[in-house]
PyMOL commands that place a pseudoatom at each C-alpha (Angstrom):
pseudoatom trace, name=CA, resn=MET, resi=1, chain=A, elem=C, hetatm=0, pos=[-0.934, 43.244, 80.990]
pseudoatom trace, name=CA, resn=ALA, resi=2, chain=A, elem=C, hetatm=0, pos=[-0.199, 42.127, 84.742]
pseudoatom trace, name=CA, resn=THR, resi=3, chain=A, elem=C, hetatm=0, pos=[-3.822, 41.461, 85.245]
pseudoatom trace, name=CA, resn=ARG, resi=4, chain=A, elem=C, hetatm=0, pos=[-5.323, 37.992, 84.780]
pseudoatom trace, name=CA, resn=PRO, resi=5, chain=A, elem=C, hetatm=0, pos=[-8.580, 37.766, 82.886]
pseudoatom trace, name=CA, resn=GLY, resi=6, chain=A, elem=C, hetatm=0, pos=[-11.679, 37.800, 85.065]
pseudoatom trace, name=CA, resn=THR, resi=7, chain=A, elem=C, hetatm=0, pos=[-9.755, 39.222, 88.153]
pseudoatom trace, name=CA, resn=SER, resi=8, chain=A, elem=C, hetatm=0, pos=[-9.920, 42.628, 89.733]
pseudoatom trace, name=CA, resn=PRO, resi=9, chain=A, elem=C, hetatm=0, pos=[-7.190, 44.089, 91.974]
pseudoatom trace, name=CA, resn=PRO, resi=10, chain=A, elem=C, hetatm=0, pos=[-7.285, 43.219, 95.602]
pseudoatom trace, name=CA, resn=ALA, resi=11, chain=A, elem=C, hetatm=0, pos=[-8.824, 45.585, 98.028]
pseudoatom trace, name=CA, resn=PRO, resi=12, chain=A, elem=C, hetatm=0, pos=[-6.278, 47.778, 99.807]
pseudoatom trace, name=CA, resn=PHE, resi=13, chain=A, elem=C, hetatm=0, pos=[-4.682, 46.296, 102.884]
pseudoatom trace, name=CA, resn=ILE, resi=14, chain=A, elem=C, hetatm=0, pos=[-5.380, 47.983, 106.113]
pseudoatom trace, name=CA, resn=ALA, resi=15, chain=A, elem=C, hetatm=0, pos=[-2.709, 47.032, 108.740]
pseudoatom trace, name=CA, resn=PRO, resi=16, chain=A, elem=C, hetatm=0, pos=[-4.225, 45.780, 111.998]
pseudoatom trace, name=CA, resn=VAL, resi=17, chain=A, elem=C, hetatm=0, pos=[-3.823, 48.040, 114.982]
pseudoatom trace, name=CA, resn=THR, resi=18, chain=A, elem=C, hetatm=0, pos=[-5.062, 45.753, 117.776]
pseudoatom trace, name=CA, resn=GLY, resi=19, chain=A, elem=C, hetatm=0, pos=[-4.017, 42.420, 119.064]
pseudoatom trace, name=CA, resn=ALA, resi=20, chain=A, elem=C, hetatm=0, pos=[-0.641, 40.830, 119.910]
pseudoatom trace, name=CA, resn=MET, resi=21, chain=A, elem=C, hetatm=0, pos=[2.352, 41.943, 117.824]
pseudoatom trace, name=CA, resn=GLU, resi=22, chain=A, elem=C, hetatm=0, pos=[2.924, 38.439, 116.550]
pseudoatom trace, name=CA, resn=GLU, resi=23, chain=A, elem=C, hetatm=0, pos=[-0.729, 38.078, 115.436]
pseudoatom trace, name=CA, resn=ARG, resi=24, chain=A, elem=C, hetatm=0, pos=[-0.520, 41.540, 113.559]
pseudoatom trace, name=CA, resn=LEU, resi=25, chain=A, elem=C, hetatm=0, pos=[2.779, 40.411, 111.935]
pseudoatom trace, name=CA, resn=ALA, resi=26, chain=A, elem=C, hetatm=0, pos=[1.233, 37.281, 110.778]
pseudoatom trace, name=CA, resn=GLN, resi=27, chain=A, elem=C, hetatm=0, pos=[-1.717, 39.095, 109.122]
pseudoatom trace, name=CA, resn=VAL, resi=28, chain=A, elem=C, hetatm=0, pos=[0.705, 41.403, 107.393]
pseudoatom trace, name=CA, resn=ALA, resi=29, chain=A, elem=C, hetatm=0, pos=[2.692, 38.428, 106.102]
pseudoatom trace, name=CA, resn=GLN, resi=30, chain=A, elem=C, hetatm=0, pos=[-0.436, 36.694, 104.801]
pseudoatom trace, name=CA, resn=ALA, resi=31, chain=A, elem=C, hetatm=0, pos=[-1.505, 39.943, 103.070]
pseudoatom trace, name=CA, resn=ILE, resi=32, chain=A, elem=C, hetatm=0, pos=[1.963, 40.082, 101.446]
pseudoatom trace, name=CA, resn=ASN, resi=33, chain=A, elem=C, hetatm=0, pos=[1.846, 36.461, 100.386]
pseudoatom trace, name=CA, resn=ARG, resi=34, chain=A, elem=C, hetatm=0, pos=[-1.663, 36.901, 98.903]
pseudoatom trace, name=CA, resn=LYS, resi=35, chain=A, elem=C, hetatm=0, pos=[-0.585, 39.812, 96.976]
pseudoatom trace, name=CA, resn=ALA, resi=36, chain=A, elem=C, hetatm=0, pos=[2.499, 38.076, 95.670]
pseudoatom trace, name=CA, resn=ASP, resi=37, chain=A, elem=C, hetatm=0, pos=[0.442, 35.186, 94.358]
pseudoatom trace, name=CA, resn=ILE, resi=38, chain=A, elem=C, hetatm=0, pos=[-2.061, 37.544, 92.677]
pseudoatom trace, name=CA, resn=THR, resi=39, chain=A, elem=C, hetatm=0, pos=[0.523, 39.636, 90.867]
pseudoatom trace, name=CA, resn=SER, resi=40, chain=A, elem=C, hetatm=0, pos=[2.725, 36.797, 89.618]
pseudoatom trace, name=CA, resn=VAL, resi=41, chain=A, elem=C, hetatm=0, pos=[2.046, 36.171, 86.096]
pseudoatom trace, name=CA, resn=PRO, resi=42, chain=A, elem=C, hetatm=0, pos=[3.834, 33.607, 83.756]
pseudoatom trace, name=CA, resn=THR, resi=43, chain=A, elem=C, hetatm=0, pos=[6.342, 34.924, 81.242]
pseudoatom trace, name=CA, resn=TYR, resi=44, chain=A, elem=C, hetatm=0, pos=[6.979, 33.794, 77.670]
pseudoatom trace, name=CA, resn=ASN, resi=45, chain=A, elem=C, hetatm=0, pos=[9.599, 34.532, 75.015]
pseudoatom trace, name=CA, resn=GLY, resi=46, chain=A, elem=C, hetatm=0, pos=[6.647, 34.759, 72.485]
pseudoatom trace, name=CA, resn=ILE, resi=47, chain=A, elem=C, hetatm=0, pos=[3.184, 33.398, 71.707]
pseudoatom trace, name=CA, resn=HIS, resi=48, chain=A, elem=C, hetatm=0, pos=[1.803, 31.781, 68.536]
pseudoatom trace, name=CA, resn=LEU, resi=49, chain=A, elem=C, hetatm=0, pos=[-1.430, 32.895, 67.060]
pseudoatom trace, name=CA, resn=ILE, resi=50, chain=A, elem=C, hetatm=0, pos=[-3.508, 31.260, 64.360]
pseudoatom trace, name=CA, resn=ALA, resi=51, chain=A, elem=C, hetatm=0, pos=[-5.333, 33.552, 61.967]
pseudoatom trace, name=CA, resn=PRO, resi=52, chain=A, elem=C, hetatm=0, pos=[-8.773, 32.634, 60.536]
pseudoatom trace, name=CA, resn=ASN, resi=53, chain=A, elem=C, hetatm=0, pos=[-7.038, 31.749, 57.249]
pseudoatom trace, name=CA, resn=GLY, resi=54, chain=A, elem=C, hetatm=0, pos=[-4.658, 29.240, 59.035]
pseudoatom trace, name=CA, resn=SER, resi=55, chain=A, elem=C, hetatm=0, pos=[-1.517, 31.288, 58.846]
pseudoatom trace, name=CA, resn=THR, resi=56, chain=A, elem=C, hetatm=0, pos=[0.510, 31.313, 62.175]
pseudoatom trace, name=CA, resn=TRP, resi=57, chain=A, elem=C, hetatm=0, pos=[1.957, 34.201, 63.557]
pseudoatom trace, name=CA, resn=MET, resi=58, chain=A, elem=C, hetatm=0, pos=[4.487, 34.770, 66.615]
pseudoatom trace, name=CA, resn=VAL, resi=59, chain=A, elem=C, hetatm=0, pos=[4.206, 37.817, 68.766]
pseudoatom trace, name=CA, resn=SER, resi=60, chain=A, elem=C, hetatm=0, pos=[7.370, 38.837, 70.788]
pseudoatom trace, name=CA, resn=VAL, resi=61, chain=A, elem=C, hetatm=0, pos=[8.985, 41.897, 72.205]
pseudoatom trace, name=CA, resn=SER, resi=62, chain=A, elem=C, hetatm=0, pos=[12.308, 43.407, 71.387]
pseudoatom trace, name=CA, resn=ASN, resi=63, chain=A, elem=C, hetatm=0, pos=[14.983, 44.611, 73.906]
pseudoatom trace, name=CA, resn=THR, resi=64, chain=A, elem=C, hetatm=0, pos=[13.466, 48.066, 73.436]
pseudoatom trace, name=CA, resn=GLY, resi=65, chain=A, elem=C, hetatm=0, pos=[9.946, 46.979, 74.219]
pseudoatom trace, name=CA, resn=THR, resi=66, chain=A, elem=C, hetatm=0, pos=[8.665, 47.088, 70.743]
pseudoatom trace, name=CA, resn=LEU, resi=67, chain=A, elem=C, hetatm=0, pos=[6.223, 44.232, 69.916]
pseudoatom trace, name=CA, resn=VAL, resi=68, chain=A, elem=C, hetatm=0, pos=[7.493, 42.077, 67.026]
pseudoatom trace, name=CA, resn=VAL, resi=69, chain=A, elem=C, hetatm=0, pos=[5.058, 40.159, 64.746]
pseudoatom trace, name=CA, resn=THR, resi=70, chain=A, elem=C, hetatm=0, pos=[6.572, 37.386, 62.630]
pseudoatom trace, name=CA, resn=GLU, resi=71, chain=A, elem=C, hetatm=0, pos=[4.720, 34.987, 60.322]
pseudoatom trace, name=CA, resn=MET, resi=72, chain=A, elem=C, hetatm=0, pos=[5.707, 31.494, 61.023]
pseudoatom trace, name=CA, resn=LEU, resi=73, chain=A, elem=C, hetatm=0, pos=[6.152, 29.831, 57.529]
pseudoatom trace, name=CA, resn=ARG, resi=74, chain=A, elem=C, hetatm=0, pos=[4.966, 26.253, 57.285]
pseudoatom trace, name=CA, resn=PRO, resi=75, chain=A, elem=C, hetatm=0, pos=[7.716, 23.692, 56.122]
pseudoatom trace, name=CA, resn=SER, resi=76, chain=A, elem=C, hetatm=0, pos=[7.161, 22.801, 52.554]
for i in range(1, 76): cmd.bond("trace and resi %d" % i, "trace and resi %d" % (i + 1))
show_as sticks, trace
zoom trace
């Protein structure tokens, strides 16, 4: 789930072999920063989903990696 909707993985980076060392290092640094920006995704403790019948459910993950689905009861 590390991929954002509507995006595809970046093209493989090919390190520059010509030019001044400073320019080549700058190009490598830019590529690393772009990859860091692309792969960073927001994290959440859980998400709430609303079913067609109006009931609300929370999806979270346990410490063992198991998905946990809990119905969120409405206050009476």
